[in-house]
Backbone as a printed PyTorch tensor [residue, N CA C, xyz], in Angstrom:
tensor([[[ 69.3360, -32.9610, 136.7620],
         [ 70.6520, -32.8740, 136.1940],
         [ 70.5560, -33.1830, 134.7040]],

        [[ 71.0510, -32.2500, 133.8740],
         [ 71.0290, -32.4500, 132.4260],
         [ 72.2380, -33.2510, 132.0030]],

        [[ 71.9720, -34.4030, 131.4570],
         [ 73.0530, -35.2580, 130.9630],
         [ 72.9620, -35.2530, 129.4410]],

        [[ 74.0770, -35.0580, 128.7500],
         [ 74.0180, -35.1140, 127.2890],
         [ 73.5810, -36.4950, 126.8240]],

        [[ 72.7360, -36.4810, 125.8300],
         [ 72.2040, -37.7280, 125.3000],
         [ 72.8160, -37.9520, 123.9270]],

        [[ 73.3180, -39.1450, 123.7090],
         [ 73.8710, -39.5030, 122.4140],
         [ 72.7600, -40.1470, 121.5940]],

        [[ 72.2670, -39.4080, 120.6090],
         [ 71.1630, -39.8920, 119.7900],
         [ 71.7120, -40.2470, 118.4210]],

        [[ 71.4720, -41.4900, 117.9760],
         [ 71.9570, -41.8540, 116.6430],
         [ 71.1410, -41.1300, 115.5600]],

        [[ 71.8480, -40.5450, 114.6140],
         [ 71.2020, -39.8340, 113.5090],
         [ 71.7780, -40.3900, 112.2170]],

        [[ 70.8860, -40.9350, 111.3710],
         [ 71.3440, -41.5050, 110.1010],
         [ 71.9210, -40.4280, 109.1890]],

        [[ 71.1470, -39.3720, 108.9860],
         [ 71.5750, -38.2990, 108.0930],
         [ 71.1300, -36.9700, 108.7110]],

        [[ 72.0390, -36.2110, 109.3220],
         [ 71.6320, -34.9630, 109.9710],
         [ 71.1210, -33.9060, 108.9920]],

        [[ 71.3720, -34.0680, 107.7000],
         [ 70.8880, -33.1000, 106.7080],
         [ 69.5180, -33.4550, 106.1520]],

        [[ 68.9890, -34.6110, 106.5420],
         [ 67.6860, -35.0420, 106.0360],
         [ 66.5960, -34.1280, 106.5840]],

        [[ 65.5730, -33.9180, 105.7790],
         [ 64.4390, -33.0870, 106.1760],
         [ 63.3720, -33.9780, 106.7990]],

        [[ 63.5300, -34.2960, 108.0720],
         [ 62.5680, -35.1620, 108.7560],
         [ 62.0860, -34.4710, 110.0210]],

        [[ 60.9320, -34.9050, 110.5160],
         [ 60.4180, -34.3630, 111.7710],
         [ 61.3810, -34.6550, 112.9090]],

        [[ 61.9540, -35.8640, 112.8920],
         [ 62.8720, -36.2530, 113.9530],
         [ 64.0770, -35.3100, 114.0010]],

        [[ 64.6470, -35.0140, 112.8520],
         [ 65.7830, -34.0920, 112.8130],
         [ 65.3630, -32.6800, 113.2250]],

        [[ 64.1400, -32.2730, 112.8710],
         [ 63.6520, -30.9580, 113.3080],
         [ 63.5630, -30.8860, 114.8270]],

        [[ 63.1030, -31.9650, 115.4570],
         [ 63.0130, -32.0120, 116.9240],
         [ 64.4050, -31.9570, 117.5330]],

        [[ 65.3410, -32.7260, 116.9580],
         [ 66.7100, -32.7170, 117.4760],
         [ 67.3440, -31.3350, 117.3110]],

        [[ 67.0640, -30.6440, 116.2070],
         [ 67.5970, -29.2890, 116.0070],
         [ 67.0050, -28.3220, 117.0260]],

        [[ 65.7060, -28.4790, 117.2830],
         [ 65.0110, -27.6080, 118.2260],
         [ 65.6400, -27.6990, 119.6160]],

        [[ 66.0740, -28.8910, 120.0040],
         [ 66.6670, -29.1050, 121.3270],
         [ 68.1850, -28.9560, 121.3160]],

        [[ 68.7470, -28.5730, 120.1750],
         [ 70.1770, -28.3130, 120.1010],
         [ 71.0520, -29.5500, 120.0780]],

        [[ 70.4790, -30.6920, 119.7430],
         [ 71.2510, -31.9350, 119.7130],
         [ 72.0580, -32.0290, 118.4210]],

        [[ 71.4640, -31.6040, 117.3210],
         [ 72.2090, -31.5430, 116.0610],
         [ 72.1950, -30.0910, 115.5910]],

        [[ 73.1850, -29.6730, 114.8170],
         [ 73.2480, -28.2640, 114.4010],
         [ 72.1340, -27.9080, 113.4170]],

        [[ 71.8250, -26.6070, 113.3800],
         [ 70.8160, -26.0990, 112.4420],
         [ 71.2800, -26.3250, 111.0050]],

        [[ 70.3020, -26.5020, 110.1130],
         [ 70.6320, -26.6450, 108.6920],
         [ 71.0260, -25.2870, 108.1420]],

        [[ 71.9910, -25.2550, 107.2430],
         [ 72.3140, -23.9750, 106.6110],
         [ 71.1490, -23.5480, 105.7140]],

        [[ 70.9940, -22.2500, 105.4910],
         [ 69.8830, -21.7990, 104.6450],
         [ 70.0130, -22.3450, 103.2250]],

        [[ 68.8670, -22.5800, 102.6230],
         [ 68.8270, -23.1170, 101.2620],
         [ 69.3540, -22.0780, 100.2780]],

        [[ 70.2080, -22.4850,  99.3430],
         [ 70.7310, -21.5220,  98.3680],
         [ 69.7360, -21.2100,  97.2450]],

        [[ 68.6170, -21.9200,  97.2040],
         [ 67.6680, -21.7560,  96.1040],
         [ 67.1890, -20.3140,  95.9290]],

        [[ 66.7270, -19.6180,  96.9890],
         [ 66.2770, -18.2330,  96.7690],
         [ 67.3930, -17.3260,  96.2570]],

        [[ 68.6080, -17.5460,  96.7170],
         [ 69.7340, -16.7250,  96.2780],
         [ 70.0080, -16.9690,  94.7940]],

        [[ 69.9520, -18.2350,  94.3910],
         [ 70.1880, -18.5880,  92.9880],
         [ 69.0910, -17.9970,  92.1020]],

        [[ 67.8230, -18.1240,  92.5470],
         [ 66.7140, -17.5860,  91.7610],
         [ 66.8380, -16.0720,  91.6040]],

        [[ 67.2190, -15.3930,  92.6940],
         [ 67.3870, -13.9410,  92.6300],
         [ 68.5150, -13.5670,  91.6690]],

        [[ 69.6120, -14.3220,  91.7180],
         [ 70.7370, -14.0510,  90.8210],
         [ 70.3310, -14.2660,  89.3630]],

        [[ 69.5430, -15.3090,  89.0940],
         [ 69.0750, -15.5630,  87.7290],
         [ 68.1680, -14.4340,  87.2370]],

        [[ 67.2720, -13.9590,  88.1200],
         [ 66.3940, -12.8540,  87.7370],
         [ 67.1970, -11.5860,  87.4480]],

        [[ 68.1880, -11.3070,  88.2940],
         [ 69.0290, -10.1270,  88.0720],
         [ 69.8040, -10.2440,  86.7610]],

        [[ 70.3210, -11.4360,  86.4750],
         [ 71.0740, -11.6410,  85.2340],
         [ 70.1650, -11.4570,  84.0190]],

        [[ 68.9520, -11.9950,  84.0940],
         [ 68.0110, -11.8480,  82.9810],
         [ 67.6340, -10.3800,  82.7880]],

        [[ 67.4470,  -9.6660,  83.9000],
         [ 67.1030,  -8.2480,  83.8070],
         [ 68.2580,  -7.4520,  83.2010]],

        [[ 69.4900,  -7.7490,  83.6440],
         [ 70.6530,  -7.0590,  83.0990],
         [ 70.8010,  -7.3400,  81.6050]],

        [[ 70.5760,  -8.6070,  81.2330],
         [ 70.6760,  -8.9830,  79.8160],
         [ 69.6360,  -8.2260,  78.9930]],

        [[ 68.4110,  -8.1110,  79.5400],
         [ 67.3440,  -7.3980,  78.8290],
         [ 67.6810,  -5.9090,  78.7020]],

        [[ 68.2310,  -5.3280,  79.7850],
         [ 68.5790,  -3.9050,  79.7550],
         [ 69.7190,  -3.6230,  78.7730]],

        [[ 70.6410,  -4.5690,  78.6320],
         [ 71.8100,  -4.3620,  77.7740],
         [ 71.6510,  -4.9590,  76.3800]],

        [[ 70.4360,  -5.3430,  76.0120],
         [ 70.2370,  -6.0080,  74.7240],
         [ 70.4810,  -5.0830,  73.5430]],

        [[ 70.4910,  -3.7740,  73.7780],
         [ 70.6780,  -2.8210,  72.6860],
         [ 72.1280,  -2.3850,  72.5250]],

        [[ 72.9700,  -2.7380,  73.4940],
         [ 74.3700,  -2.3180,  73.4520],
         [ 75.1120,  -3.0110,  72.3070]],

        [[ 75.9890,  -2.2720,  71.6540],
         [ 76.8780,  -2.7950,  70.6040],
         [ 76.1290,  -3.4750,  69.4550]],

        [[ 74.9590,  -2.9520,  69.0990],
         [ 74.1920,  -3.5130,  67.9760],
         [ 74.2700,  -2.5490,  66.7940]],

        [[ 74.2780,  -3.1270,  65.6140],
         [ 74.2350,  -2.3030,  64.4060],
         [ 72.7840,  -1.9110,  64.1460]],

        [[ 72.5760,  -0.9990,  63.2170],
         [ 71.2110,  -0.5820,  62.8930],
         [ 70.3820,  -1.7480,  62.3650]],

        [[ 70.9930,  -2.6090,  61.5660],
         [ 70.2690,  -3.7710,  61.0410],
         [ 69.8680,  -4.7090,  62.1750]],

        [[ 70.7780,  -4.9230,  63.1100],
         [ 70.4700,  -5.7940,  64.2480],
         [ 69.3760,  -5.1790,  65.1210]],

        [[ 69.4080,  -3.8540,  65.2960],
         [ 68.3620,  -3.1780,  66.0660],
         [ 67.0110,  -3.2900,  65.3710]],

        [[ 66.9950,  -3.1560,  64.0430],
         [ 65.7500,  -3.3220,  63.2840],
         [ 65.2080,  -4.7380,  63.4370]],

        [[ 66.0860,  -5.7230,  63.3470],
         [ 65.6690,  -7.1190,  63.4910],
         [ 65.1350,  -7.3720,  64.9000]],

        [[ 65.7990,  -6.8120,  65.9080],
         [ 65.3520,  -6.9790,  67.2920],
         [ 63.9940,  -6.3270,  67.5050]],

        [[ 63.8050,  -5.1550,  66.9200],
         [ 62.5220,  -4.4670,  67.0350],
         [ 61.4110,  -5.3050,  66.4000]],

        [[ 61.6730,  -5.8490,  65.2200],
         [ 60.6830,  -6.6930,  64.5430],
         [ 60.3640,  -7.9290,  65.3760]],

        [[ 61.3940,  -8.5290,  65.9520],
         [ 61.2180,  -9.7340,  66.7610],
         [ 60.3740,  -9.4400,  68.0070]],

        [[ 60.6850,  -8.3450,  68.7050],
         [ 59.9310,  -7.9960,  69.9080],
         [ 58.4930,  -7.6310,  69.5660]],

        [[ 58.2970,  -6.9650,  68.4480],
         [ 56.9510,  -6.6090,  68.0090],
         [ 56.1450,  -7.8680,  67.6860]],

        [[ 56.7580,  -8.8210,  67.0120],
         [ 56.0760, -10.0730,  66.6770],
         [ 55.7140, -10.8490,  67.9420]],

        [[ 56.6230, -10.8850,  68.9190],
         [ 56.3360, -11.5670,  70.1880],
         [ 55.1560, -10.9140,  70.8910]],

        [[ 55.1480,  -9.5800,  70.9440],
         [ 54.0600,  -8.8600,  71.5980],
         [ 52.7320,  -9.1510,  70.9160]],

        [[ 52.7160,  -9.0590,  69.5900],
         [ 51.4770,  -9.2930,  68.8570],
         [ 50.9870, -10.7260,  69.0240]],

        [[ 51.9070, -11.6880,  69.0500],
         [ 51.5120, -13.0880,  69.2350],
         [ 50.8900, -13.2890,  70.6130]],

        [[ 51.4970, -12.6990,  71.6300],
         [ 50.9350, -12.8170,  72.9850],
         [ 49.5630, -12.1640,  73.0470]],

        [[ 49.4450, -10.9950,  72.4610],
         [ 48.1900, -10.2570,  72.5010],
         [ 47.1080, -10.9670,  71.7020]],

        [[ 47.4700, -11.4880,  70.5430],
         [ 46.5030, -12.1070,  69.6450],
         [ 45.9370, -13.4030,  70.2200]],

        [[ 46.8010, -14.2180,  70.8140],
         [ 46.3620, -15.5390,  71.2560],
         [ 46.1430, -15.6370,  72.7560]],

        [[ 46.2490, -14.5300,  73.4810],
         [ 46.0850, -14.5800,  74.9330],
         [ 44.6990, -15.1000,  75.2880]],

        [[ 43.6670, -14.3950,  74.8890],
         [ 42.3080, -14.8330,  75.1570],
         [ 41.3740, -14.0720,  74.2290]],

        [[ 41.0330, -14.6530,  73.1090],
         [ 40.1870, -13.9270,  72.1610],
         [ 38.8010, -13.6250,  72.7250]],

        [[ 38.3590, -14.4000,  73.7100],
         [ 37.0340, -14.1820,  74.2770],
         [ 37.0170, -12.9930,  75.2370]],

        [[ 38.1780, -12.5270,  75.6840],
         [ 38.2370, -11.3550,  76.5540],
         [ 37.8120, -10.1110,  75.7840]],

        [[ 37.9900, -10.1110,  74.4740],
         [ 37.6350,  -8.9660,  73.6420],
         [ 36.2360,  -9.1170,  73.0470]],

        [[ 35.5200, -10.1290,  73.4790],
         [ 34.2050, -10.4190,  72.9190],
         [ 33.2290,  -9.2600,  73.1330]],

        [[ 33.3880,  -8.5150,  74.2390],
         [ 32.4600,  -7.4200,  74.5100],
         [ 32.5130,  -6.3460,  73.4200]],

        [[ 33.6000,  -6.3160,  72.6600],
         [ 33.7110,  -5.3480,  71.5580],
         [ 32.8520,  -5.7650,  70.3720]],

        [[ 32.4700,  -7.0350,  70.3310],
         [ 31.7360,  -7.5700,  69.1950],
         [ 30.3160,  -7.9120,  69.6130]],

        [[ 29.5360,  -8.2220,  68.6460],
         [ 28.2000,  -8.7270,  68.8870],
         [ 28.3280, -10.0800,  69.5790]],

        [[ 27.5830, -10.3450,  70.6500],
         [ 27.7170, -11.6250,  71.3570],
         [ 27.4010, -12.8480,  70.5050]],

        [[ 26.7020, -12.6370,  69.3760],
         [ 26.3690, -13.7750,  68.5210],
         [ 27.4900, -14.1280,  67.5550]],

        [[ 28.5260, -13.2970,  67.4770],
         [ 29.6340, -13.5780,  66.5720],
         [ 30.4920, -14.6790,  67.1740]],

        [[ 30.8140, -15.6310,  66.3410],
         [ 31.6480, -16.7370,  66.7950],
         [ 33.1140, -16.3980,  66.5510]],

        [[ 33.9400, -16.5700,  67.5680],
         [ 35.3620, -16.2600,  67.4480],
         [ 36.1410, -17.5650,  67.4190]],

        [[ 36.8930, -17.7630,  66.3620],
         [ 37.7510, -18.9420,  66.2380],
         [ 39.1280, -18.5730,  66.7640]],

        [[ 39.6590, -19.3460,  67.7130],
         [ 40.9290, -19.0290,  68.3720],
         [ 42.0860, -18.9360,  67.3770]],

        [[ 42.0730, -19.7430,  66.3390],
         [ 43.2050, -19.7820,  65.4190],
         [ 43.0340, -18.8600,  64.2140]],

        [[ 41.8040, -18.5600,  63.8630],
         [ 41.5590, -17.7560,  62.6740],
         [ 41.1680, -16.3280,  63.0500]],

        [[ 40.4400, -16.1760,  64.1430],
         [ 39.9520, -14.8620,  64.5240],
         [ 38.5720, -14.6520,  63.9360]],

        [[ 38.1510, -13.4320,  63.8670],
         [ 36.8440, -13.1190,  63.2990],
         [ 37.0190, -12.9230,  61.8010]],

        [[ 36.2660, -13.6820,  61.0490],
         [ 36.3290, -13.5720,  59.5920],
         [ 34.9490, -13.1830,  59.0800]],

        [[ 34.8770, -12.6450,  57.8790],
         [ 33.5680, -12.2620,  57.3440],
         [ 32.5900, -13.4340,  57.2820]],

        [[ 33.0950, -14.6420,  57.0580],
         [ 32.1820, -15.7850,  56.9650],
         [ 31.6960, -16.2260,  58.3370]],

        [[ 32.3820, -15.8040,  59.4060],
         [ 31.9330, -16.2150,  60.7340],
         [ 30.8880, -15.2600,  61.2940]],

        [[ 30.6700, -14.1350,  60.6040],
         [ 29.6760, -13.1740,  61.0680],
         [ 28.3520, -13.5020,  60.3900]],

        [[ 27.3710, -13.8200,  61.2010],
         [ 26.0570, -14.1780,  60.6760],
         [ 25.0990, -13.0400,  61.0080]],

        [[ 24.3610, -12.6000,  60.0210],
         [ 23.4100, -11.5060,  60.2380],
         [ 22.2900, -11.9760,  61.1500]],

        [[ 21.8840, -11.0990,  62.0580],
         [ 20.7580, -11.4300,  62.9380],
         [ 19.4830, -11.4290,  62.1100]],

        [[ 18.6210, -12.3760,  62.4450],
         [ 17.4200, -12.4640,  61.6470],
         [ 16.1710, -12.2690,  62.3750]]])
């Protein structure tokens, strides 16, 4: 004979093994789904929409400034991403300085 059991629960929303067991047996209700994935998806969609609409209602000067800004960001990412990844293009004996790049003084003639 199944008799309902009254089990004391401090916090039914707590993430504990005990509460998981009680949920599994139907003693306490299931937790509602976490809103975090929904919020993250909404933020990504908003950022994408903002990026897609970044050219709307801009003057030519503002578009020129935006183009310069995006170009500078791209070049900065490309320049400082990993200078050693491009090492195969150079002589392996050339020393690459992360902040300066390859300079004429850093190239030493093989002897």
